[in-house]
N, CA, C and O atoms as a MOPAC input file, in Angstrom:
PM7 MOZYME 1SCF
protein

 N    111.60800 1    75.98300 1   109.18900 1
 C    110.85800 1    75.68600 1   107.99800 1
 C    109.45600 1    76.27400 1   108.12800 1
 O    108.82300 1    76.16200 1   109.17700 1
 N    108.98600 1    76.89000 1   107.07400 1
 C    107.67600 1    77.49800 1   107.08100 1
 C    106.62100 1    76.48200 1   106.65400 1
 O    106.78200 1    75.80000 1   105.64200 1
 N    105.53800 1    76.38500 1   107.43200 1
 C    104.43300 1    75.49700 1   107.07700 1
 C    103.19000 1    76.32900 1   106.83000 1
 O    103.08200 1    77.46400 1   107.29500 1
 N    102.25900 1    75.75300 1   106.09500 1
 C    101.01300 1    76.44800 1   105.78800 1
 C     99.87400 1    75.72800 1   106.50200 1
 O     99.78700 1    74.50000 1   106.48900 1
 N     99.00700 1    76.51800 1   107.12200 1
 C     97.85900 1    75.96900 1   107.82400 1
 C     96.59300 1    76.55800 1   107.20600 1
 O     96.53800 1    77.75500 1   106.92200 1
 N     95.59000 1    75.73000 1   107.00000 1
 C     94.31700 1    76.17600 1   106.45700 1
 C     93.42000 1    76.59200 1   107.61800 1
 O     93.14000 1    75.78500 1   108.50500 1
 N     92.96800 1    77.84500 1   107.62000 1
 C     92.15400 1    78.35300 1   108.72400 1
 C     90.88000 1    79.01000 1   108.19500 1
 O     90.83900 1    79.53100 1   107.08100 1
 N     89.84600 1    78.96700 1   109.03000 1
 C     88.58900 1    79.63700 1   108.69600 1
 C     88.83100 1    81.14200 1   108.77600 1
 O     89.36000 1    81.64600 1   109.76700 1
 N     88.43200 1    81.85700 1   107.70900 1
 C     88.72700 1    83.28900 1   107.64700 1
 C     87.48700 1    84.16300 1   107.70300 1
 O     87.53600 1    85.26200 1   108.25500 1
 N     86.36500 1    83.69500 1   107.13800 1
 C     85.20600 1    84.56600 1   107.02100 1
 C     83.99700 1    83.74400 1   106.59500 1
 O     84.11200 1    82.56200 1   106.27100 1
 N     82.84200 1    84.39000 1   106.60300 1
 C     81.61100 1    83.82200 1   106.06400 1
 C     81.15500 1    84.77200 1   104.96600 1
 O     80.95700 1    85.96200 1   105.20900 1
 N     80.98800 1    84.23200 1   103.73400 1
 C     80.68100 1    85.07100 1   102.58700 1
 C     79.39900 1    84.63600 1   101.88700 1
 O     79.02000 1    83.46500 1   101.92100 1
 N     78.74200 1    85.60400 1   101.25300 1
 C     77.61100 1    85.34000 1   100.36400 1
 C     78.15700 1    85.02200 1    98.97300 1
 O     79.31000 1    85.33900 1    98.68100 1
 N     77.34300 1    84.39700 1    98.10300 1
 C     77.84600 1    84.01700 1    96.77800 1
 C     78.44500 1    85.17100 1    95.97200 1
 O     79.43200 1    84.97500 1    95.26200 1
 N     77.86800 1    86.35900 1    96.07000 1
 C     78.39400 1    87.47800 1    95.28100 1
 C     79.73500 1    87.99600 1    95.78800 1
 O     80.35700 1    88.84000 1    95.14200 1
 N     80.18600 1    87.49900 1    96.93900 1
 C     81.48200 1    87.89000 1    97.48700 1
 C     82.58300 1    86.88200 1    97.15500 1
 O     83.76300 1    87.16300 1    97.36700 1
 N     82.20800 1    85.71800 1    96.63800 1
 C     83.19100 1    84.68100 1    96.31000 1
 C     83.93200 1    85.02100 1    95.02800 1
 O     83.39000 1    85.66600 1    94.13000 1
 N     85.18700 1    84.57400 1    94.96000 1
 C     86.03200 1    84.82500 1    93.79700 1
 C     86.74400 1    83.53500 1    93.39900 1
 O     86.90900 1    82.63900 1    94.22600 1
 N     87.16900 1    83.43500 1    92.13600 1
 C     87.95400 1    82.25800 1    91.72800 1
 C     89.16700 1    82.06400 1    92.64000 1
 O     89.81500 1    83.02400 1    93.05800 1
 N     89.44900 1    80.81400 1    92.92800 1
 C     90.54800 1    80.36100 1    93.79600 1
 C     90.24500 1    80.46800 1    95.27800 1
 O     91.07200 1    80.05400 1    96.09100 1
 N     89.08200 1    81.01300 1    95.67200 1
 C     88.67100 1    80.95600 1    97.07400 1
 C     88.44500 1    79.50000 1    97.45500 1
 O     88.09100 1    78.67600 1    96.61100 1
 N     88.65100 1    79.18900 1    98.72300 1
 C     88.43100 1    77.83700 1    99.22800 1
 C     87.24900 1    77.88800 1   100.18900 1
 O     87.25500 1    78.64400 1   101.16000 1
 N     86.21900 1    77.06300 1    99.90000 1
 C     85.04800 1    76.99900 1   100.76300 1
 C     84.86200 1    75.57700 1   101.24900 1
 O     85.40000 1    74.62900 1   100.67600 1
 N     84.09000 1    75.44400 1   102.31600 1
 C     83.80600 1    74.11600 1   102.85000 1
 C     82.32100 1    73.82700 1   102.69000 1
 O     81.47900 1    74.59600 1   103.15500 1
 N     82.00000 1    72.72000 1   102.03300 1
 C     80.64100 1    72.23200 1   101.88700 1
 C     80.60300 1    70.85900 1   102.54100 1
 O     81.28800 1    69.93500 1   102.10200 1
 N     79.79700 1    70.73100 1   103.59500 1
 C     79.78000 1    69.52700 1   104.42500 1
 C     81.20100 1    69.28100 1   104.90400 1
 O     81.73700 1    70.10900 1   105.63900 1
 N     81.83400 1    68.18200 1   104.52000 1
 C     83.21100 1    67.90800 1   104.95700 1
 C     84.23300 1    68.11400 1   103.86000 1
 O     85.40500 1    67.78200 1   104.03500 1
 N     83.80300 1    68.65900 1   102.72300 1
 C     84.68900 1    68.81400 1   101.57700 1
 C     85.18400 1    70.24600 1   101.42200 1
 O     84.40200 1    71.19400 1   101.48800 1
 N     86.47600 1    70.39300 1   101.21800 1
 C     87.05600 1    71.68300 1   100.88000 1
 C     87.08300 1    71.79400 1    99.36200 1
 O     87.63000 1    70.92800 1    98.67800 1
 N     86.49100 1    72.86500 1    98.83900 1
 C     86.35500 1    73.05400 1    97.40100 1
 C     86.97600 1    74.36900 1    96.97800 1
 O     86.87200 1    75.36500 1    97.69300 1
 N     87.61500 1    74.38200 1    95.83200 1
 C     88.18000 1    75.60000 1    95.26300 1
 C     87.18700 1    76.16700 1    94.25700 1
 O     86.67500 1    75.43600 1    93.40900 1
 N     86.91400 1    77.45700 1    94.34600 1
 C     86.00400 1    78.11400 1    93.42400 1
 C     86.67700 1    78.27000 1    92.06400 1
 O     87.79500 1    78.77900 1    91.97400 1
 N     85.99700 1    77.83300 1    91.00900 1
 C     86.46700 1    78.02700 1    89.64100 1
 C     85.81500 1    79.27100 1    89.05700 1
 O     86.48500 1    80.11600 1    88.46200 1
 N     84.48800 1    79.37700 1    89.23400 1
 C     83.76500 1    80.54600 1    88.73200 1
 C     82.45900 1    80.73100 1    89.49900 1
 O     81.93600 1    79.79800 1    90.10900 1
 N     81.95100 1    81.95300 1    89.45100 1
 C     80.65500 1    82.29700 1    90.04800 1
 C     79.87000 1    83.04700 1    88.98400 1
 O     80.30200 1    84.09600 1    88.50500 1
 N     78.71100 1    82.50300 1    88.61500 1
 C     77.89300 1    83.10700 1    87.56900 1
 C     76.52200 1    83.47700 1    88.11000 1
 O     75.91600 1    82.70700 1    88.85500 1
 N     76.02900 1    84.65900 1    87.73500 1
 C     74.65900 1    85.05200 1    88.06000 1
 C     73.69200 1    84.19800 1    87.25800 1
 O     73.93500 1    83.90800 1    86.08700 1
 N     72.58800 1    83.79300 1    87.89100 1
 C     71.50100 1    83.11300 1    87.19100 1
 C     70.20500 1    83.85800 1    87.50600 1
 O     70.20500 1    84.80200 1    88.29600 1
 N     69.12000 1    83.44100 1    86.89800 1
 C     67.83100 1    84.08700 1    87.13400 1
 C     67.36300 1    83.94100 1    88.57900 1
 O     66.62800 1    84.78900 1    89.08500 1
 N     67.78800 1    82.86700 1    89.24100 1
 C     67.33100 1    82.60400 1    90.61200 1
 C     68.42500 1    82.73000 1    91.66500 1
 O     68.16300 1    82.48400 1    92.84200 1
 N     69.63100 1    83.10400 1    91.28200 1
 C     70.72000 1    83.21800 1    92.25300 1
 C     72.07700 1    83.11000 1    91.58500 1
 O     72.45700 1    83.95300 1    90.77200 1
 N     72.80900 1    82.04800 1    91.94500 1
 C     74.16800 1    81.87900 1    91.44500 1
 C     74.46200 1    80.42700 1    91.10500 1
 O     73.93500 1    79.50800 1    91.73100 1
 N     75.30700 1    80.23700 1    90.10800 1
 C     75.87700 1    78.92900 1    89.78700 1
 C     77.36300 1    79.03100 1    90.09600 1
 O     78.08800 1    79.81100 1    89.48000 1
 N     77.80200 1    78.23300 1    91.05800 1
 C     79.19000 1    78.26300 1    91.50900 1
 C     79.87000 1    76.97900 1    91.05100 1
 O     79.49800 1    75.88800 1    91.48300 1
 N     80.85700 1    77.10600 1    90.18400 1
 C     81.61900 1    75.95200 1    89.71300 1
 C     82.79000 1    75.74400 1    90.66200 1
 O     83.51100 1    76.68700 1    90.98900 1
 N     82.97400 1    74.49200 1    91.10500 1
 C     84.00600 1    74.17200 1    92.08900 1
 C     84.89300 1    73.03800 1    91.59900 1
 O     84.55300 1    72.30700 1    90.66900 1
 N     86.02900 1    72.92000 1    92.25100 1
 C     86.99500 1    71.86200 1    91.98800 1
 C     87.31700 1    71.19600 1    93.32100 1
 O     87.67400 1    71.87500 1    94.28400 1
 N     87.19200 1    69.85700 1    93.38300 1
 C     87.48600 1    69.17800 1    94.64300 1
 C     88.95200 1    68.75100 1    94.70300 1
 O     89.72600 1    69.02400 1    93.78500 1
 N     89.32000 1    68.08000 1    95.78900 1
 C     90.71600 1    67.69500 1    96.00100 1
 C     91.22000 1    66.66800 1    94.98800 1
 O     92.42700 1    66.45700 1    94.87100 1
 N     90.30600 1    66.02800 1    94.25700 1
 C     90.68600 1    65.03700 1    93.25600 1
 C     90.71400 1    65.63500 1    91.84700 1
 O     90.92500 1    64.91600 1    90.87000 1
 N     90.50100 1    66.95200 1    91.74400 1
 C     90.50800 1    67.61700 1    90.45700 1
 C     89.20600 1    67.48900 1    89.68500 1
 O     89.15100 1    67.78800 1    88.49200 1
 N     88.14800 1    67.03800 1    90.37500 1
 C     86.84500 1    66.87000 1    89.73400 1
 C     86.04300 1    68.16600 1    89.83800 1
 O     85.92100 1    68.75700 1    90.91100 1
 N     85.50100 1    68.59200 1    88.70000 1
 C     84.72500 1    69.82100 1    88.65500 1
 C     83.24400 1    69.50600 1    88.87700 1
 O     82.73900 1    68.49800 1    88.38200 1
 N     82.55700 1    70.36400 1    89.61600 1
 C     81.13700 1    70.21600 1    89.88300 1
 C     80.56300 1    71.61500 1    90.03200 1
 O     81.30700 1    72.59300 1    89.97000 1
 N     79.26200 1    71.72900 1    90.22600 1
 C     78.69300 1    73.04800 1    90.44400 1
 C     77.61100 1    73.00900 1    91.50700 1
 O     77.00700 1    71.97000 1    91.77400 1
 N     77.38400 1    74.16100 1    92.10200 1
 C     76.37200 1    74.36500 1    93.12600 1
 C     75.44900 1    75.46000 1    92.61300 1
 O     75.91700 1    76.51200 1    92.17800 1
 N     74.15400 1    75.22500 1    92.65800 1
 C     73.20100 1    76.28600 1    92.35200 1
 C     72.60900 1    76.74600 1    93.67100 1
 O     72.12800 1    75.93200 1    94.45900 1
 N     72.64200 1    78.04000 1    93.91200 1
 C     72.23700 1    78.56200 1    95.20400 1
 C     71.54600 1    79.91100 1    95.06100 1
 O     71.65000 1    80.57300 1    94.02800 1
 N     70.84300 1    80.30400 1    96.11000 1
 C     70.20000 1    81.61900 1    96.09500 1
 C     71.16700 1    82.67500 1    96.61600 1
 O     72.32000 1    82.37800 1    96.93100 1
 N     70.69000 1    83.89700 1    96.70200 1
 C     71.54700 1    85.01900 1    97.10900 1
 C     71.84700 1    85.05300 1    98.60300 1
 O     72.76200 1    85.75600 1    99.02900 1
 N     71.09300 1    84.30600 1    99.40200 1
 C     71.22700 1    84.38200 1   100.85300 1
 C     72.05900 1    83.26900 1   101.47300 1
 O     72.29400 1    83.27700 1   102.68200 1
 N     72.50400 1    82.32300 1   100.67500 1
 C     73.32600 1    81.22900 1   101.19400 1
 C     74.67200 1    81.76800 1   101.64500 1
 O     75.27400 1    82.60300 1   100.97000 1
 N     75.14300 1    81.28500 1   102.79300 1
 C     76.43600 1    81.71100 1   103.32600 1
 C     77.44000 1    80.56800 1   103.18700 1
 O     77.09700 1    79.39700 1   103.35300 1
 N     78.68300 1    80.92800 1   102.88100 1
 C     79.75900 1    79.95400 1   102.70400 1
 C     80.90900 1    80.28500 1   103.64100 1
 O     81.26900 1    81.44900 1   103.81700 1
 N     81.48000 1    79.24800 1   104.23800 1
 C     82.66900 1    79.40600 1   105.08300 1
 C     83.89500 1    79.48600 1   104.17800 1
 O     84.17400 1    78.57100 1   103.40400 1
 N     84.61800 1    80.59200 1   104.28900 1
 C     85.82900 1    80.81700 1   103.50900 1
 C     87.04900 1    80.39500 1   104.32600 1
 O     87.16300 1    80.72700 1   105.50600 1
 N     87.96100 1    79.65900 1   103.68400 1
 C     89.20600 1    79.23700 1   104.31700 1
 C     90.38600 1    79.80300 1   103.54900 1
 O     90.31900 1    79.96700 1   102.33100 1
 N     91.46300 1    80.10100 1   104.25700 1
 C     92.69200 1    80.59400 1   103.64100 1
 C     93.88400 1    79.89300 1   104.26500 1
 O     93.82100 1    79.40900 1   105.39500 1
 N     94.96900 1    79.84900 1   103.50700 1
 C     96.22200 1    79.31800 1   104.02700 1
 C     96.99900 1    80.45100 1   104.69700 1
 O     97.11200 1    81.54500 1   104.14300 1
 N     97.52500 1    80.18800 1   105.87300 1
 C     98.39900 1    81.13900 1   106.55700 1
 C     99.71300 1    80.44100 1   106.87200 1
 O     99.73700 1    79.24100 1   107.14400 1
 N    100.80000 1    81.19400 1   106.83500 1
 C    102.11500 1    80.60800 1   107.09100 1
 C    102.46700 1    80.62300 1   108.56500 1
 O    102.18400 1    81.58600 1   109.27800 1
 N    103.08500 1    79.55100 1   109.00600 1
 C    103.58600 1    79.43800 1   110.36600 1
 C    105.08300 1    79.17000 1   110.30800 1
 O    105.55400 1    78.42100 1   109.45200 1
 N    105.82200 1    79.77900 1   111.21400 1
 C    107.27300 1    79.51700 1   111.27900 1
 C    107.57500 1    78.41900 1   112.24600 1
 O    108.73800 1    78.06200 1   112.43300 1

């Protein structure tokens, strides 16, 4: 049976994030809904594990830990 494991894959800046990417903020894993340019940086809309939408306002230099699912046999 194939299982999926969530693993740390990379560290990205806001302009490298894409919808459906999974990032970790503190202890929460969040799915990216959208990334929008603002006058001072970026507004990143996220979805948590409970389906609640929220947003993060950040500058261009903030780094995010990217996670991906990988399959194991």
